[in-house]
N, CA, C and O atoms as CSV, one atom per row, in Angstrom:
chain,resi,resn,atom,element,x,y,z
A,1,MET,N,N,12.366,17.449,-7.320
A,1,MET,CA,C,12.143,17.427,-5.923
A,1,MET,C,C,13.816,17.125,-5.354
A,1,MET,O,O,14.343,16.078,-5.728
A,2,ASN,N,N,14.516,17.974,-4.549
A,2,ASN,CA,C,15.863,17.568,-4.114
A,2,ASN,C,C,15.536,16.985,-2.860
A,2,ASN,O,O,14.451,17.030,-2.282
A,3,ASP,N,N,16.739,16.356,-2.451
A,3,ASP,CA,C,16.675,15.508,-1.470
A,3,ASP,C,C,15.932,15.636,-0.097
A,3,ASP,O,O,15.296,14.813,0.560
A,4,ASN,N,N,16.327,17.370,0.169
A,4,ASN,CA,C,16.344,17.782,1.547
A,4,ASN,C,C,14.378,18.035,1.676
A,4,ASN,O,O,13.722,17.945,2.713
A,5,ASN,N,N,13.930,18.305,0.495
A,5,ASN,CA,C,12.156,18.470,0.260
A,5,ASN,C,C,11.623,16.947,0.525
A,5,ASN,O,O,10.668,16.705,1.263
A,6,PHE,N,N,12.391,15.930,-0.198
A,6,PHE,CA,C,12.042,14.537,-0.157
A,6,PHE,C,C,11.898,13.882,1.343
A,6,PHE,O,O,10.996,13.154,1.757
A,7,ILE,N,N,12.956,14.318,1.965
A,7,ILE,CA,C,13.249,13.618,3.290
A,7,ILE,C,C,12.381,14.272,4.304
A,7,ILE,O,O,11.997,13.597,5.258
A,8,GLU,N,N,11.995,15.658,4.181
A,8,GLU,CA,C,11.030,16.231,4.899
A,8,GLU,C,C,9.569,15.839,4.457
A,8,GLU,O,O,8.706,15.600,5.303
A,9,GLU,N,N,9.367,15.791,3.358
A,9,GLU,CA,C,7.963,15.215,3.230
A,9,GLU,C,C,7.600,13.893,3.286
A,9,GLU,O,O,6.446,13.472,3.364
A,10,LEU,N,N,9.005,12.997,3.227
A,10,LEU,CA,C,8.643,11.684,3.748
A,10,LEU,C,C,8.143,11.312,4.916
A,10,LEU,O,O,7.340,10.410,5.155
A,11,LYS,N,N,8.907,12.408,5.960
A,11,LYS,CA,C,8.907,12.010,7.364
A,11,LYS,C,C,7.617,12.274,7.787
A,11,LYS,O,O,6.927,11.566,8.520
A,12,GLN,N,N,7.189,13.863,7.029
A,12,GLN,CA,C,5.891,14.171,7.688
A,12,GLN,C,C,4.931,13.389,7.222
A,12,GLN,O,O,4.069,13.001,8.011
A,13,LYS,N,N,4.895,13.085,6.154
A,13,LYS,CA,C,3.824,11.927,5.570
A,13,LYS,C,C,3.813,10.533,6.606
A,13,LYS,O,O,2.811,10.096,7.173
A,14,ARG,N,N,4.901,10.089,6.672
A,14,ARG,CA,C,5.092,8.463,7.560
A,14,ARG,C,C,4.312,8.938,9.198
A,14,ARG,O,O,3.449,8.295,9.795
A,15,GLU,N,N,4.901,10.144,9.590
A,15,GLU,CA,C,4.170,10.322,10.831
A,15,GLU,C,C,2.491,10.783,10.786
A,15,GLU,O,O,1.619,10.399,11.566
A,16,GLU,N,N,2.386,11.415,10.006
A,16,GLU,CA,C,0.902,11.957,9.782
A,16,GLU,C,C,0.038,10.711,9.432
A,16,GLU,O,O,-1.122,10.654,9.841
A,17,TYR,N,N,0.602,9.668,8.652
A,17,TYR,CA,C,-0.218,8.331,8.422
A,17,TYR,C,C,0.001,7.515,9.688
A,17,TYR,O,O,-0.824,6.601,9.715
A,18,GLY,N,N,0.692,7.506,10.595
A,18,GLY,CA,C,0.970,6.867,11.478
A,18,GLY,C,C,1.601,5.465,11.231
A,18,GLY,O,O,1.324,4.474,11.906
A,19,VAL,N,N,2.488,5.489,10.179
A,19,VAL,CA,C,3.273,4.326,10.096
A,19,VAL,C,C,4.794,4.351,10.574
A,19,VAL,O,O,5.617,5.233,10.328
A,20,THR,N,N,4.990,3.126,11.350
A,20,THR,CA,C,6.334,3.090,11.476
A,20,THR,C,C,7.471,2.873,10.519
A,20,THR,O,O,7.256,2.345,9.428
A,21,GLN,N,N,8.807,3.302,10.921
A,21,GLN,CA,C,9.700,3.170,9.913
A,21,GLN,C,C,9.897,1.665,9.629
A,21,GLN,O,O,10.039,1.326,8.454
A,22,THR,N,N,9.919,0.691,10.651
A,22,THR,CA,C,10.006,-0.479,10.260
A,22,THR,C,C,8.919,-1.366,9.097
A,22,THR,O,O,9.178,-2.361,8.420
A,23,ARG,N,N,7.859,-0.697,9.178
A,23,ARG,CA,C,6.594,-1.100,8.718
A,23,ARG,C,C,6.598,-0.556,7.022
A,23,ARG,O,O,6.119,-1.139,6.049
A,24,LEU,N,N,7.167,0.486,7.070
A,24,LEU,CA,C,7.504,0.953,5.745
A,24,LEU,C,C,8.696,0.744,5.095
A,24,LEU,O,O,8.804,0.853,3.874
A,25,ALA,N,N,9.749,0.402,5.955
A,25,ALA,CA,C,11.077,-0.386,5.133
A,25,ALA,C,C,10.594,-1.566,4.790
A,25,ALA,O,O,11.159,-1.951,3.766
A,26,VAL,N,N,9.558,-2.552,5.300
A,26,VAL,CA,C,9.378,-3.870,5.136
A,26,VAL,C,C,8.529,-3.694,3.657
A,26,VAL,O,O,8.824,-4.464,2.743
A,27,ALA,N,N,7.626,-2.814,3.477
A,27,ALA,CA,C,6.849,-2.498,2.509
A,27,ALA,C,C,7.797,-2.262,1.108
A,27,ALA,O,O,7.596,-2.836,0.037
A,28,CYS,N,N,8.804,-1.345,1.364
A,28,CYS,CA,C,9.953,-0.855,0.438
A,28,CYS,C,C,10.886,-2.147,0.045
A,28,CYS,O,O,11.290,-2.238,-1.114
A,29,GLY,N,N,11.179,-3.012,0.887
A,29,GLY,CA,C,12.069,-3.964,0.799
A,29,GLY,C,C,13.155,-3.591,1.183
A,29,GLY,O,O,14.109,-4.044,0.550
A,30,ILE,N,N,13.432,-2.718,2.244
A,30,ILE,CA,C,14.583,-2.461,2.652
A,30,ILE,C,C,14.666,-2.628,4.248
A,30,ILE,O,O,13.730,-3.027,4.941
A,31,SER,N,N,15.987,-2.244,4.739
A,31,SER,CA,C,16.167,-2.555,6.476
A,31,SER,C,C,15.603,-1.555,6.723
A,31,SER,O,O,15.555,-0.591,5.959
A,32,ARG,N,N,15.072,-1.619,7.854
A,32,ARG,CA,C,14.951,-0.314,8.914
A,32,ARG,C,C,15.750,0.699,8.860
A,32,ARG,O,O,15.461,1.851,8.536
A,33,THR,N,N,17.222,0.089,9.322
A,33,THR,CA,C,18.361,0.745,9.407
A,33,THR,C,C,18.473,1.705,8.185
A,33,THR,O,O,18.359,2.927,8.286
A,34,TYR,N,N,18.670,1.149,7.212
A,34,TYR,CA,C,18.719,2.097,6.097
A,34,TYR,C,C,17.738,3.033,5.570
A,34,TYR,O,O,18.025,3.928,4.774
A,35,PHE,N,N,16.394,2.773,6.103
A,35,PHE,CA,C,15.423,3.601,5.979
A,35,PHE,C,C,15.547,4.759,7.045
A,35,PHE,O,O,14.923,5.809,6.891
A,36,ASN,N,N,16.249,4.573,7.973
A,36,ASN,CA,C,16.473,5.492,9.355
A,36,ASN,C,C,17.599,6.234,8.638
A,36,ASN,O,O,17.525,7.453,8.790
A,37,GLN,N,N,18.333,5.929,8.105
A,37,GLN,CA,C,19.559,6.808,7.441
A,37,GLN,C,C,19.035,7.418,6.425
A,37,GLN,O,O,19.564,8.522,6.297
A,38,ILE,N,N,18.023,7.158,5.429
A,38,ILE,CA,C,17.456,7.807,4.162
A,38,ILE,C,C,16.719,9.174,5.153
A,38,ILE,O,O,17.133,10.305,4.898
A,39,GLU,N,N,15.727,9.022,6.170
A,39,GLU,CA,C,14.786,9.654,6.799
A,39,GLU,C,C,16.152,10.963,7.591
A,39,GLU,O,O,15.946,12.177,7.598
A,40,ASN,N,N,17.019,10.518,7.980
A,40,ASN,CA,C,18.193,11.526,8.659
A,40,ASN,C,C,19.245,12.125,7.649
A,40,ASN,O,O,20.062,12.980,7.990
A,41,GLY,N,N,19.169,11.698,6.606
A,41,GLY,CA,C,19.718,12.338,5.616
A,41,GLY,C,C,21.127,11.843,5.458
A,41,GLY,O,O,21.904,12.551,4.816
A,42,ILE,N,N,21.496,10.845,5.907
A,42,ILE,CA,C,22.907,9.979,5.872
A,42,ILE,C,C,23.043,9.539,4.612
A,42,ILE,O,O,23.944,9.906,3.858
A,43,ALA,N,N,21.915,8.517,4.253
A,43,ALA,CA,C,21.839,7.722,3.121
A,43,ALA,C,C,20.863,8.512,1.999
A,43,ALA,O,O,19.802,9.091,2.233
A,44,PHE,N,N,21.527,8.363,0.754
A,44,PHE,CA,C,20.467,8.872,-0.386
A,44,PHE,C,C,20.265,8.258,-1.433
A,44,PHE,O,O,21.066,8.132,-2.359
A,45,PRO,N,N,18.727,7.651,-1.335
A,45,PRO,CA,C,18.285,6.730,-2.102
A,45,PRO,C,C,17.986,6.927,-3.747
A,45,PRO,O,O,17.462,7.872,-4.337
A,46,SER,N,N,18.497,5.730,-4.221
A,46,SER,CA,C,18.047,6.021,-5.958
A,46,SER,C,C,16.964,6.549,-6.354
A,46,SER,O,O,16.001,6.616,-5.589
A,47,ALA,N,N,16.910,7.049,-7.688
A,47,ALA,CA,C,15.694,7.524,-8.312
A,47,ALA,C,C,14.605,6.331,-8.040
A,47,ALA,O,O,13.525,6.499,-7.475
A,48,GLU,N,N,15.054,5.215,-8.505
A,48,GLU,CA,C,13.767,3.741,-8.441
A,48,GLU,C,C,13.353,3.673,-6.989
A,48,GLU,O,O,12.150,3.608,-6.736
A,49,LEU,N,N,14.348,3.685,-5.900
A,49,LEU,CA,C,13.901,3.645,-4.431
A,49,LEU,C,C,13.216,4.907,-4.229
A,49,LEU,O,O,12.660,4.882,-3.131
A,50,LYS,N,N,13.040,5.941,-4.808
A,50,LYS,CA,C,12.399,7.169,-4.328
A,50,LYS,C,C,10.909,7.015,-4.841
A,50,LYS,O,O,9.897,7.254,-4.182
A,51,GLN,N,N,10.981,6.546,-6.216
A,51,GLN,CA,C,9.714,6.003,-6.657
A,51,GLN,C,C,8.824,5.218,-5.547
A,51,GLN,O,O,7.802,5.691,-5.049
A,52,THR,N,N,9.385,3.914,-5.228
A,52,THR,CA,C,9.109,2.752,-4.465
A,52,THR,C,C,8.534,3.449,-3.177
A,52,THR,O,O,7.375,3.300,-2.792
A,53,ILE,N,N,9.562,4.290,-2.506
A,53,ILE,CA,C,9.009,4.936,-1.307
A,53,ILE,C,C,7.769,5.569,-1.354
A,53,ILE,O,O,6.861,5.236,-0.592
A,54,GLU,N,N,7.637,6.571,-2.292
A,54,GLU,CA,C,6.695,7.376,-2.726
A,54,GLU,C,C,5.236,6.584,-2.899
A,54,GLU,O,O,4.194,7.083,-2.473
A,55,LYS,N,N,5.277,5.460,-3.487
A,55,LYS,CA,C,4.308,4.531,-3.772
A,55,LYS,C,C,4.002,3.861,-2.490
A,55,LYS,O,O,2.897,3.897,-1.949
A,56,GLN,N,N,4.972,3.290,-2.066
A,56,GLN,CA,C,4.371,2.610,-0.494
A,56,GLN,C,C,3.962,3.508,0.580
A,56,GLN,O,O,3.225,3.041,1.449
A,57,ILE,N,N,4.358,4.823,0.656
A,57,ILE,CA,C,3.819,5.575,1.628
A,57,ILE,C,C,2.401,5.528,1.428
A,57,ILE,O,O,1.621,5.057,2.256
A,58,GLU,N,N,1.977,6.162,0.000
A,58,GLU,CA,C,0.632,6.460,-0.062
A,58,GLU,C,C,-0.344,5.150,0.007
A,58,GLU,O,O,-1.553,5.364,-0.088
A,59,ARG,N,N,0.065,3.944,0.152
A,59,ARG,CA,C,-0.817,2.711,0.485
A,59,ARG,C,C,-1.258,2.842,2.049
A,59,ARG,O,O,-2.292,2.309,2.451
A,60,PHE,N,N,-0.527,3.477,2.771
A,60,PHE,CA,C,-0.971,3.637,4.093
A,60,PHE,C,C,-1.880,5.230,4.610
A,60,PHE,O,O,-2.257,5.613,5.717
A,61,ASN,N,N,-1.951,5.678,3.610
A,61,ASN,CA,C,-2.786,7.007,3.486
A,61,ASN,C,C,-4.377,6.603,3.812
A,61,ASN,O,O,-5.078,6.021,2.983
A,62,PRO,N,N,-4.824,6.982,5.085
A,62,PRO,CA,C,-5.970,6.967,5.657
A,62,PRO,C,C,-6.998,7.373,5.049
A,62,PRO,O,O,-8.107,6.915,5.324
A,63,GLN,N,N,-6.797,8.387,4.032
A,63,GLN,CA,C,-7.476,9.147,3.229
A,63,GLN,C,C,-8.189,8.505,1.932
A,63,GLN,O,O,-9.301,8.777,1.482
A,64,GLU,N,N,-7.315,7.649,1.493
A,64,GLU,CA,C,-7.627,6.799,0.398
A,64,GLU,C,C,-8.468,6.141,0.546
A,64,GLU,O,O,-8.581,5.823,1.730
A,65,PRO,N,N,-9.601,5.491,-0.446
A,65,PRO,CA,C,-10.482,4.851,-0.478
A,65,PRO,C,C,-10.054,3.306,-0.184
A,65,PRO,O,O,-8.995,2.906,-0.667
A,66,LEU,N,N,-10.773,2.528,0.515
A,66,LEU,CA,C,-10.333,1.016,0.827
A,66,LEU,C,C,-10.872,0.339,-0.262
A,66,LEU,O,O,-12.006,0.615,-0.653
A,67,PHE,N,N,-10.095,-0.642,-0.874
A,67,PHE,CA,C,-10.356,-1.340,-1.838
A,67,PHE,C,C,-10.447,-3.048,-1.120
A,67,PHE,O,O,-9.602,-3.544,-0.374
A,68,LEU,N,N,-11.529,-3.601,-1.535
A,68,LEU,CA,C,-12.041,-5.068,-0.901
A,68,LEU,C,C,-12.142,-5.816,-2.000
A,68,LEU,O,O,-12.863,-5.477,-2.939
A,69,LEU,N,N,-11.491,-6.815,-1.998
A,69,LEU,CA,C,-11.990,-7.844,-3.046
A,69,LEU,C,C,-12.430,-9.358,-2.273
A,69,LEU,O,O,-11.629,-10.081,-1.679
A,70,ILE,N,N,-13.684,-9.588,-2.419
A,70,ILE,CA,C,-14.002,-10.934,-1.979
A,70,ILE,C,C,-14.051,-12.023,-2.936
A,70,ILE,O,O,-14.752,-11.612,-3.861
A,71,ASP,N,N,-13.680,-13.146,-3.169
A,71,ASP,CA,C,-13.819,-14.286,-3.999
A,71,ASP,C,C,-14.067,-15.493,-3.114
A,71,ASP,O,O,-13.694,-15.647,-1.951
A,72,TYR,N,N,-14.815,-16.384,-3.936
A,72,TYR,CA,C,-14.986,-17.677,-3.247
A,72,TYR,C,C,-15.470,-18.443,-4.400
A,72,TYR,O,O,-15.712,-17.970,-5.510
A,73,PHE,N,N,-15.602,-19.780,-4.008
A,73,PHE,CA,C,-15.848,-20.879,-5.120
A,73,PHE,C,C,-16.146,-22.080,-4.294
A,73,PHE,O,O,-15.459,-22.508,-3.366
A,74,ARG,N,N,-17.523,-22.683,-4.861
A,74,ARG,CA,C,-17.940,-23.796,-4.255
A,74,ARG,C,C,-17.613,-25.008,-4.945
A,74,ARG,O,O,-17.477,-25.035,-6.168
A,75,VAL,N,N,-17.442,-26.308,-3.991
A,75,VAL,CA,C,-16.851,-27.350,-4.769
A,75,VAL,C,C,-17.975,-28.023,-4.493
A,75,VAL,O,O,-18.693,-27.809,-3.517
A,76,ARG,N,N,-18.221,-29.145,-5.645
A,76,ARG,CA,C,-19.383,-30.072,-5.553
A,76,ARG,C,C,-18.776,-31.334,-6.156
A,76,ARG,O,O,-18.045,-31.388,-7.145
A,77,PHE,N,N,-19.168,-32.253,-5.458
A,77,PHE,CA,C,-18.921,-33.908,-5.612
A,77,PHE,C,C,-20.136,-34.374,-6.977
A,77,PHE,O,O,-21.339,-34.581,-6.818
A,78,PRO,N,N,-19.497,-34.431,-8.045
A,78,PRO,CA,C,-20.795,-35.290,-8.834
A,78,PRO,C,C,-21.277,-36.739,-7.685
A,78,PRO,O,O,-20.497,-37.421,-7.020
A,79,THR,N,N,-22.180,-36.815,-7.733
A,79,THR,CA,C,-23.129,-37.979,-7.204
A,79,THR,C,C,-24.484,-38.237,-7.693
A,79,THR,O,O,-25.013,-37.282,-8.261
A,80,THR,N,N,-25.091,-39.207,-7.608
A,80,THR,CA,C,-26.519,-39.326,-7.881
A,80,THR,C,C,-26.989,-40.265,-6.667
A,80,THR,O,O,-28.135,-40.709,-6.598
A,81,ASP,N,N,-25.961,-40.529,-5.691
A,81,ASP,CA,C,-26.516,-41.097,-4.656
A,81,ASP,C,C,-26.194,-40.815,-3.306
A,81,ASP,O,O,-25.351,-41.495,-2.719
A,82,ALA,N,N,-26.726,-39.969,-2.812
A,82,ALA,CA,C,-26.703,-38.960,-1.421
A,82,ALA,C,C,-26.400,-40.352,-0.348
A,82,ALA,O,O,-25.570,-40.248,0.555
A,83,ALA,N,N,-26.860,-41.112,-0.484
A,83,ALA,CA,C,-26.401,-42.234,0.809
A,83,ALA,C,C,-24.958,-42.492,0.684
A,83,ALA,O,O,-24.197,-42.696,1.631
A,84,LYS,N,N,-24.702,-42.471,-0.334
A,84,LYS,CA,C,-22.950,-42.909,-0.405
A,84,LYS,C,C,-22.340,-41.698,0.341
A,84,LYS,O,O,-21.385,-41.922,1.085
A,85,ARG,N,N,-22.726,-40.649,0.231
A,85,ARG,CA,C,-21.806,-39.265,0.588
A,85,ARG,C,C,-22.119,-38.957,2.097
A,85,ARG,O,O,-21.245,-38.643,2.905
A,86,VAL,N,N,-23.521,-39.085,2.409
A,86,VAL,CA,C,-23.997,-38.641,3.809
A,86,VAL,C,C,-24.348,-39.733,4.710
A,86,VAL,O,O,-25.515,-40.126,4.698
A,87,PRO,N,N,-23.580,-40.225,5.413
A,87,PRO,CA,C,-23.807,-41.511,6.045
A,87,PRO,C,C,-25.164,-41.116,7.183
A,87,PRO,O,O,-25.451,-39.999,7.612
A,88,ARG,N,N,-25.768,-42.287,7.444
A,88,ARG,CA,C,-27.441,-42.011,8.232
A,88,ARG,C,C,-26.632,-42.576,9.505
A,88,ARG,O,O,-25.564,-43.182,9.418
A,89,GLU,N,N,-27.328,-42.275,10.726
A,89,GLU,CA,C,-26.922,-42.039,12.141
A,89,GLU,C,C,-27.788,-43.591,12.480
A,89,GLU,O,O,-28.921,-43.869,12.086
A,90,PRO,N,N,-27.098,-44.247,13.113
A,90,PRO,CA,C,-27.875,-45.489,13.571
A,90,PRO,C,C,-28.804,-45.511,14.626
A,90,PRO,O,O,-29.379,-46.559,14.920
């Protein structure tokens, strides 16, 4: 994919997904200014940065299924005498 196609597709997807330049730039680990330069064709990202941008933009795709992980743990205190742990009201 040449740079012009990459830039057009990037801008189209970003606007379609409703993502700001700032939010996408932070997700990619670059400044908003640099991201703006990439989108306007002033700066040209490395192949590695292109892959990072493509990966991060897809995280904001509203059509992708949502992944939710819920985890919990319970803390128990070993005791045989509940009166020591639970004070009685007078």
